[in-house]
C-alpha positions in Angstrom: 80.2 158.5 116.6 82.1 157.6 120.0 83.1 154.4 120.5 81.1 154.2 123.8 77.9 154.9 122.2 78.4 152.3 119.5 79.4 149.5 121.6 78.0 150.4 125.0 75.2 147.8 124.6 74.5 144.9 122.3 71.0 146.0 121.7 72.3 148.9 119.8 74.5 146.6 117.9 71.5 144.5 117.0 69.5 147.6 115.9 72.4 149.0 113.9 72.9 145.5 111.9 69.1 145.8 111.0 69.2 149.3 109.8 72.0 149.7 107.2 70.8 152.1 104.1 71.4 150.5 100.8 74.1 152.3 99.1 74.1 152.9 95.2 77.1 151.7 93.5 79.2 154.2 91.8 79.3 154.3 88.3 82.4 152.4 87.0 83.5 153.7 83.4 86.3 151.4 82.7 88.1 147.8 84.0 90.5 148.2 86.6 93.7 146.2 86.6 95.6 146.4 89.5 98.0 145.4 92.2 98.7 145.8 95.9 101.9 148.0 96.4 103.6 148.5 99.7 106.4 150.8 99.4 107.1 150.4 103.2 108.2 146.9 102.4 110.6 147.8 99.5 114.4 146.8 100.0 115.3 150.1 98.4 113.7 152.9 96.8 112.4 152.1 93.4 109.0 153.8 93.2 109.6 155.3 90.0 111.0 152.5 88.4 107.7 150.5 89.7 105.5 153.1 88.5 106.8 152.8 84.9 106.8 149.2 84.9 103.1 149.3 85.9 102.1 151.7 83.4 103.7 149.6 80.8 101.6 146.7 82.1 98.5 148.7 81.8 97.8 148.5 85.7 95.7 151.5 86.2 94.9 151.1 90.2 96.9 150.1 93.1 95.8 149.2 96.7 97.8 150.8 99.3 97.9 151.5 103.2 95.9 148.7 104.7 99.0 146.9 106.3 100.8 150.2 107.5 99.5 151.3 110.8 102.8 151.0 112.9 104.5 152.8 109.8 102.0 155.4 109.8 101.8 155.9 113.5 105.2 154.7 115.1 104.3 156.0 118.3 100.9 156.9 120.0 99.8 160.2 118.4 102.9 160.6 116.3 102.1 160.3 112.8 104.1 159.9 109.4 102.3 159.8 106.0 105.3 160.1 103.9 105.3 156.5 102.5 101.5 157.2 101.5 102.1 160.6 100.3 104.8 159.5 97.9 102.9 156.6 96.3 99.7 158.9 96.0 101.7 161.6 94.2 103.7 159.2 92.0 100.6 157.2 91.0 98.5 160.2 90.5 101.3 161.8 88.3 101.3 158.6 86.2 97.5 158.4 85.8 97.3 155.4 88.2 94.4 155.4 90.5 94.5 154.3 94.3 92.4 152.5 96.7 93.4 153.4 100.2 92.9 150.6 102.8 92.1 151.3 106.6 95.0 150.0 108.7 93.3 148.3 111.2 93.8 144.6 111.0 97.4 144.4 112.2 98.1 146.5 115.4 101.4 148.3 116.4 103.5 147.4 119.3 102.9 150.5 121.3 99.3 149.7 121.4 99.8 146.2 122.7 102.3 147.6 125.3 99.8 150.1 126.4 96.8 147.9 126.4 97.6 144.4 126.5 93.9 143.5 126.5 93.6 144.6 122.6 94.8 141.3 122.1 91.9 138.6 121.9 91.3 135.9 124.2 90.0 132.8 122.2 89.1 129.4 123.3 92.8 128.5 122.6 94.0 131.2 125.3 95.3 134.7 125.2 96.8 135.7 121.8 100.6 136.6 121.6 101.7 139.6 119.7 103.2 138.9 116.3 100.6 137.8 113.9 98.0 139.8 112.2 94.5 139.9 113.0 95.2 138.7 116.7 93.1 141.7 118.2 89.7 141.6 119.8 87.7 143.7 117.4 85.2 144.9 120.5 87.7 146.1 122.7 87.3 149.5 123.5 91.0 150.5 123.6 91.6 148.9 120.2 88.4 150.6 118.8 89.6 154.2 120.0 93.0 154.1 118.5 91.8 152.3 115.3 89.1 155.2 115.0 91.8 157.9 115.5 94.0 156.2 112.9 91.3 156.0 110.5 90.6 159.5 110.9 93.9 160.8 110.7 94.8 158.8 107.8 91.5 160.1 105.8 91.8 163.5 107.0 95.3 163.8 105.4 94.6 161.9 102.1 90.7 162.9 101.6 91.5 165.5 99.0 94.0 163.5 96.8 92.7 163.3 93.4 94.3 159.8 92.9 91.9 158.1 95.4 89.0 156.3 93.7 87.8 154.4 96.7 88.3 152.9 100.3 88.8 149.5 101.6 87.6 148.9 105.1 90.0 146.7 107.1 91.2 143.5 105.5 89.6 139.9 105.2 87.6 140.9 108.5 86.5 138.1 110.9 85.9 137.9 114.6 89.1 135.9 114.9 87.6 133.5 117.6 87.5 136.6 119.9 85.6 135.1 123.1 87.2 136.8 126.3 85.5 138.1 129.4 84.2 141.2 127.7 82.8 139.3 124.6 81.1 136.7 126.7 79.5 139.9 128.6 78.2 141.3 125.3 77.0 137.9 124.3 74.8 137.6 127.5 73.5 141.4 126.9 72.6 140.1 123.3 70.7 136.9 124.6 68.9 139.0 127.0 67.8 141.1 124.0 67.0 138.2 121.7 65.3 135.8 124.2 64.4 137.9 127.2 64.1 135.3 129.8 66.4 132.4 130.6 63.4 129.8 130.5 63.2 130.4 126.8 66.8 129.7 126.4 66.9 126.7 128.6 63.8 125.6 126.5 65.1 126.4 123.2 68.8 125.2 123.6 67.8 122.0 125.7 70.2 123.1 128.5 68.7 120.5 131.1 71.2 118.1 129.6 74.2 117.4 131.6 73.1 120.1 134.0 73.9 123.0 131.7 70.6 124.6 132.7 71.2 128.3 133.6 69.0 129.7 136.2 70.3 133.2 137.0 71.8 135.7 134.4 74.7 136.3 136.6 75.5 132.6 136.3 75.7 132.5 132.5 78.9 130.7 131.8 81.4 131.3 129.1 80.4 129.3 126.0 84.1 128.6 125.3 83.8 125.0 126.9 80.2 124.5 125.9 79.2 121.0 124.5 75.6 122.4 123.5 75.6 122.9 119.8 72.8 125.2 120.2 74.5 127.5 122.4 77.7 127.3 120.3 75.8 128.0 117.2 74.1 131.1 118.6 77.7 132.4 119.8 78.9 131.9 116.2 75.8 134.1 114.9 76.5 136.5 117.5 80.3 136.5 116.4 79.3 137.1 112.8 77.1 139.9 114.0 80.2 141.6 115.5 81.8 141.4 112.3 79.0 143.0 110.4 78.9 145.7 112.8 82.7 146.2 112.8 82.7 146.7 109.0 79.5 149.1 109.5 81.1 151.3 112.1 84.4 151.5 109.9 82.1 152.3 106.8 80.3 155.0 108.6 83.5 156.6 109.5 84.8 156.6 106.0 81.6 158.0 104.6 82.4 161.2 106.5 85.4 161.8 104.5 84.6 160.1 101.0 83.9 162.1 97.9 80.6 161.2 96.4 82.1 159.3 93.3 84.5 157.2 95.6 83.5 154.0 96.7 83.7 151.8 99.8 84.6 148.1 99.5 85.9 145.3 101.7 88.2 142.2 100.4 85.9 139.2 101.9 87.6 135.9 101.6 86.3 132.3 101.5 86.5 129.3 103.5 90.0 127.9 102.9 91.2 124.3 101.7 94.6 125.3 100.8 93.0 127.5 98.6 89.7 129.6 98.3 87.1 126.8 98.9 83.6 127.5 100.0 81.3 129.7 102.2 82.9 131.7 104.9 81.8 130.2 108.2 82.8 133.6 110.3 81.3 136.3 108.4 77.5 136.7 107.2 78.6 138.0 103.8 75.3 139.2 102.7 74.6 141.2 105.7 78.0 142.7 106.1 77.9 143.6 102.3 74.9 145.9 103.1 77.5 148.6 104.8 79.3 148.7 101.2 78.9 150.5 97.9 80.8 147.6 96.1 81.4 143.9 97.3 85.1 143.0 96.9 86.7 139.6 97.1 89.9 137.6 97.6 90.1 134.5 95.1 93.1 132.0 95.3 93.0 128.8 93.4 95.0 126.0 92.3 97.1 126.4 89.3 99.1 124.5 86.5 97.4 121.2 85.8 94.9 121.8 88.6 93.5 125.0 87.2 89.8 124.5 86.7 88.4 128.0 87.1 85.7 126.6 89.6 87.2 128.7 92.5 87.3 131.9 90.2 83.5 131.1 89.3 82.4 130.3 92.7 84.1 133.4 94.2 82.6 135.6 91.7 79.1 133.9 91.9 79.1 134.5 95.6 80.2 138.1 95.6 78.2 139.2 92.7 75.2 137.9 94.4 75.8 139.6 97.9 74.6 142.8 96.4 72.0 141.4 94.3 73.7 141.0 91.1 75.7 144.2 91.2 79.4 143.9 89.5 82.2 143.5 92.1 85.9 143.8 92.5 88.5 141.1 92.9 90.9 142.8 95.4 93.3 140.1 95.6 94.0 137.1 93.3 97.4 135.4 92.6 100.0 136.3 90.0 102.4 133.7 91.3 101.3 133.1 95.1 102.8 129.9 96.5 105.4 128.1 94.3 103.1 125.5 93.0 100.8 128.1 91.6 103.2 129.7 89.5 101.0 129.5 86.1 101.8 128.1 83.0 102.0 130.2 79.9 98.6 131.7 79.0 97.1 130.9 82.4 97.4 134.5 83.8 95.4 135.6 80.9 92.8 132.9 81.2 92.4 133.6 85.0 92.1 137.3 84.5 89.3 137.3 81.8 87.5 134.3 83.8 87.0 136.9 86.6 85.6 139.4 84.1 83.3 136.5 82.7 81.6 136.2 86.0 81.0 140.0 86.4 84.2 141.5 88.0 85.0 145.0 87.2 88.6 144.7 88.6 91.3 142.1 88.8 94.0 143.1 91.4 97.0 140.8 92.3 98.4 140.4 95.7 100.6 141.9 95.1 103.1 143.6 92.8 106.5 142.5 94.5 107.7 139.4 96.2 108.6 140.3 99.9 112.0 139.8 101.1 111.5 138.7 104.7 108.9 137.7 107.3 105.7 135.3 107.0 104.8 135.6 103.6 108.2 135.7 101.9 107.4 132.8 99.7 103.8 134.2 98.5 105.2 135.6 95.6 103.9 138.6 93.7 103.8 139.3 90.1 107.3 140.3 90.2 109.8 137.9 91.8 112.4 138.6 94.5 114.6 140.2 91.9 111.9 142.8 90.9 112.8 142.6 87.4 110.3 141.6 84.4 109.6 138.0 83.9 107.4 135.9 81.8 104.3 136.6 83.9 104.8 140.3 83.8 105.0 140.1 80.0 101.9 138.2 79.9 100.3 140.7 82.3 101.1 143.4 79.8 98.9 141.7 77.2 96.2 141.5 79.8 96.4 145.4 80.8 96.5 146.1 76.8 93.4 144.2 76.1 91.5 145.7 79.5 92.2 148.9 78.0 91.2 148.4 74.6 88.2 146.3 75.3 87.0 148.0 78.5 83.7 149.5 77.1 82.6 146.0 76.0 83.3 144.1 78.9 82.9 146.5 81.9 79.8 146.3 83.9 78.8 142.9 82.5 75.0 141.9 83.5 74.2 138.3 84.2 70.8 136.7 84.9 70.6 133.3 85.8 67.8 130.8 86.4 69.6 128.4 89.0 70.2 129.3 92.4 72.1 127.6 95.4 70.7 128.3 98.8 73.2 128.6 101.5 73.0 129.3 105.2 75.5 130.0 107.8 73.3 128.8 110.4 73.0 125.5 108.7 76.7 125.6 107.9 77.5 125.8 112.0 74.8 123.6 112.8 75.8 120.9 110.2 79.4 121.1 111.2 78.9 120.5 114.9 77.7 116.9 113.7 79.1 116.4 110.3 79.0 113.0 109.1 82.7 112.7 107.9 82.6 115.9 105.6 81.4 119.4 106.5 79.1 121.6 104.9 81.4 123.3 102.3 82.2 119.7 101.2 78.5 119.1 100.5 77.9 122.5 98.8 81.1 122.7 96.6 80.9 119.6 94.7 77.2 120.2 93.8 78.4 123.9 92.5 81.2 122.3 90.8 78.9 119.9 89.1 76.7 122.6 87.7 79.8 124.7 86.7 81.3 121.7 84.9 77.9 121.6 82.9 78.0 125.4 82.0 74.8 126.0 84.5 75.1 129.5 85.7 74.4 129.8 89.5 73.5 132.6 91.6 73.6 132.3 95.4 70.7 133.2 97.7 70.5 133.0 101.6 67.5 133.0 103.9 67.2 136.8 103.5 67.0 136.9 99.9 63.5 138.2 98.4 63.8 136.9 94.8 63.5 133.3 94.8 60.7 133.4 92.1 63.4 134.7 89.7 64.8 131.2 89.7 63.5 127.9 88.1 65.8 125.8 90.2 67.1 126.1 93.6 69.8 123.6 95.0 69.9 123.2 98.9 72.8 121.5 100.2 72.6 120.5 103.9 70.0 122.9 105.4 70.6 121.4 108.6 69.3 124.4 110.7 66.5 126.3 109.5 63.2 128.0 111.0 59.9 126.7 110.1 59.2 129.5 108.1 62.2 128.9 105.8 61.1 125.4 105.2 57.4 126.4 104.5 58.7 129.0 102.0 60.6 126.3 100.3 57.4 124.0 100.0 55.5 127.2 98.7 58.2 127.9 95.9 58.0 124.4 94.8 54.2 124.4 94.9 54.1 127.4 92.8 56.1 125.7 90.0 59.7 126.0 91.2 62.1 122.9 91.2 64.2 122.1 94.3 67.2 119.5 94.9 67.4 119.0 98.6 70.5 116.9 100.4 70.4 114.5 103.0 70.0 116.2 106.6 67.9 119.1 105.3 65.1 120.3 107.5 66.5 118.2 110.3 66.9 120.9 113.2 65.1 124.3 113.9 67.1 127.6 113.9 68.5 127.0 117.4 69.9 123.5 116.3 67.5 121.7 118.1 66.2 118.5 116.1 62.6 118.2 115.3 60.5 115.8 117.1 58.6 114.7 114.2 59.3 112.2 111.2 62.1 113.5 109.1 62.6 115.6 107.0 60.3 117.3 108.8 58.1 120.3 107.2 59.6 119.5 103.6 58.4 116.1 103.8 55.2 117.7 102.4 56.7 118.9 99.4 59.5 115.8 99.1 56.8 113.1 99.5 59.1 111.1 101.8 59.8 110.2 105.3 62.4 108.4 107.3 63.5 107.9 110.8 66.5 105.8 110.2 70.0 106.6 109.2 73.3 105.1 109.0 77.1 105.2 107.7 77.4 103.2 104.7 79.7 100.4 104.3 79.9 98.8 100.7 76.8 100.4 99.9 76.0 101.1 96.0 72.8 101.9 94.3 70.7 99.1 92.7 71.3 98.6 89.1 73.5 101.6 88.7 70.5 104.1 88.0 72.8 106.9 87.0 74.8 105.0 84.6 78.2 106.1 86.2 79.6 102.6 86.1 80.8 100.2 88.8 83.9 102.2 90.2 81.4 105.2 90.5 78.2 103.7 91.9 79.0 104.0 95.5 77.5 105.7 98.7 79.7 107.4 100.8 79.8 108.7 104.6 76.1 109.1 105.3 72.7 107.2 104.2 69.1 108.1 105.1 66.6 105.0 104.7 64.1 107.0 103.1 60.4 105.6 102.6 58.6 107.2 99.7 55.0 108.2 100.5 54.0 110.0 97.3 57.7 110.3 95.7 59.0 108.4 92.8 62.0 106.6 93.7 64.9 107.3 91.3 67.3 105.1 93.2 67.2 102.3 95.6 70.2 101.2 97.8 71.8 98.0 97.1 72.6 96.2 100.0 71.6 92.9 101.8 69.6 94.8 104.7 68.9 98.3 103.3 67.9 97.6 99.8 64.3 98.3 100.7 64.8 101.7 101.2 65.1 104.7 98.6 68.5 106.7 98.3 67.0 109.3 95.8 63.7 110.2 95.3 61.5 112.8 93.1 58.1 114.1 94.0 55.5 116.3 92.0 54.2 118.9 94.5 51.8 121.4 93.2 53.0 122.6 90.0 56.7 122.2 90.8 59.1 119.1 91.5 61.2 118.4 94.6 64.1 116.1 94.4 65.7 114.6 97.8 69.1 113.1 97.6 69.2 111.0 101.1 72.9 110.2 100.8 76.3 111.4 99.7 76.7 109.7 96.5 80.0 110.0 94.4 80.6 112.9 92.8 79.7 111.6 89.0 76.4 110.3 90.5 75.8 113.8 92.1 76.6 115.3 88.6 73.9 113.0 87.0 71.4 113.8 89.7 71.9 117.5 89.1 71.9 117.0 85.4 68.5 115.5 85.5 67.3 118.2 87.4 68.5 120.9 85.2 66.9 119.1 82.4 63.4 118.6 84.3 63.6 122.3 85.0 63.7 123.0 81.2 66.9 124.8 81.5 69.3 122.2 79.1 70.2 124.2 76.1 73.2 124.4 73.8 75.7 125.5 76.3 75.0 122.4 78.5 76.0 120.4 75.4 79.5 121.4 76.1 81.3 120.1 79.1 84.6 121.0 81.3 87.0 121.7 80.4 85.1 123.7 77.8 83.5 126.5 80.1 80.9 128.9 78.7 80.0 132.4 80.6 77.5 134.6 79.2 75.9 138.1 80.0 74.9 141.4 78.4 77.4 144.4 78.3 76.7 148.1 78.8 76.2 148.6 75.4 73.2 146.3 75.6 75.0 143.5 73.4 75.3 139.8 74.5 78.7 138.6 75.4 79.7 135.1 75.5 83.3 133.7 76.6 84.6 130.3 75.9 87.2 129.0 77.8 89.5 126.0 77.5 90.6 124.7 80.9 93.0 122.2 79.4 96.5 121.6 78.0 95.5 120.4 74.5 93.5 122.5 71.9 89.8 122.3 71.7 87.0 123.0 69.1 83.6 124.3 69.6 81.0 125.2 67.3 79.4 128.5 68.0 75.5 128.6 68.1 74.5 132.2 68.7 73.8 135.4 66.4 76.5 136.7 64.2 79.1 138.6 66.2 82.7 139.7 66.3 85.5 138.0 68.3 86.7 140.9 70.3 90.2 139.6 70.9 90.9 139.6 67.0 88.1 141.6 65.6 87.3 138.9 63.2 83.6 138.3 62.4 81.9 135.2 63.4 78.3 133.6 62.3 76.1 130.9 63.7 77.6 127.4 63.3 81.2 128.5 62.9 83.8 126.5 64.6 85.9 128.1 67.1 89.5 127.0 67.5 90.6 127.1 71.2 94.3 126.6 72.1 95.6 125.2 75.4 94.3 127.3 78.2 93.3 129.8 75.6 89.9 131.6 75.1 87.6 133.8 72.8 85.1 136.7 73.5 82.1 136.8 71.1 79.9 140.1 71.1 76.9 139.5 69.0 76.2 142.7 66.7 
């Protein structure tokens, strides 16, 4: 499809966003254990040695080419595929598969020289050349040359037997692009969405500070906007640009790929020094529709800070993107930052933790540490000397066990009864007015609490159709939501579902306009409460330590709504000279279900107790929940139809657990196990049980 026909009008973009086909996931018959490999980065020719070392480690897939535009096309229209060909041929000879990345996330110098406008203009000003992902993904010159590069590469490699799949772009986002051309597209989008300026002015409250727009030709750049509604709509539009950019690339790749080959993307997560929460710049559920398999990059703390929570969180998000399908971990660390070098045993623990959440591939970024430039000290499986080390030796054991146990561990299917409802719109709106903590800072501690009590979680968003598959839905900070979504939550509860809401849920509509009724608005019906006062707590605790967390943890931080029960039962009152008559946490029976409302940001131990009670009330407390972190249990059904149970020890000291399920086999050792047998877990160790 020509660039001009795809990006000529934003109306077409919106239409495309809503018309993606559902692509079947190609059958995967084995676990993939891989690395990213960049022959063009190597200080000397060592391809043959690397291939031999990979084979010894059980590496059966490499990811190449996504960083290679300037090497592949050193000048406009001049192509050199030597570095790609030699890797493809060497890997194929060794029986190692290859995933080809489209090389579009870092632009070559000649393109910027010829078309300086390919560099994005952001709210911080024009980008400079040097960093990756500095381009405007809607720029016609960028798109024209990117399409040419993709087509030339794919036409050259499409018949190579080593290729099993393609990765479109790399950790794609809009990168803040908001120059005049993007603003013009946004105006077209607004015309299509709202039709009239009166609708926009009314929905967004633009009379404030004379922000009213009275002529389409006067529509201002949103870069300086103080209106959260307008800014949130622009953020939604930028996420749409990402969805369509990936869809555009995927459609090109589909012209070349073989039926058995897949298309994926390495989505990333919000970042707090490591992978942390919902990515605010990408609508993952929408973007994943253009892919055959969802992929993810997961980076996490290590050594004494290794908990497995990021591995589990990233896996649950990615598995949920395509309705429970298995996924690929396209990037995770072997060494990574110096502080991430794992203790002995942790590399194995991490790898099998990915499988336990439903991953079919674990791939390290990257094979070799780089000797210069920005990521010199983001180290690979091999250190700068490129020789075997302790981690490489541990990787050999992982590769060996992946190959040996592949039939038993690949395509693990998981079914959970707890879901977490997230919303990119709520995230954007909440963060515009965050009370000292952002959206992910509310969501992740709630997820972590469930993880630590061994409650399996799926993720749903407002587009998800299968709510009735779940007995309990966790709803953190649903700040911006349409009436229809809130009524749907009420109806879910009325039919028998259990919901835990946090503060600021239901507060504004989908355009971040605060509802003009008593809060929490529409969900007041199911929650049985109301409030119209809120404040920031100072020295506030909960009366009589209702969740039994002890004096040091019985406190409220950063936010408190002064709840008035209507039909709800009060689970906790504030303990304060003035605010003690108000409820902090309530529970209400509504129809056949139960709504719990948490009107404050409590300490993490208190939130854990609140969620524990909700899990028990939903009838979901079982033997797995009797185990607590650092003992983590993950289960599923393998492709042989047998139940699989992983037991992980995320601690530096040995642990013992009692096995409660049916007779089985310890897959790592082949030993038999029967109900009530004890399992000894070494420090940072794990076992895998397959029921017979």
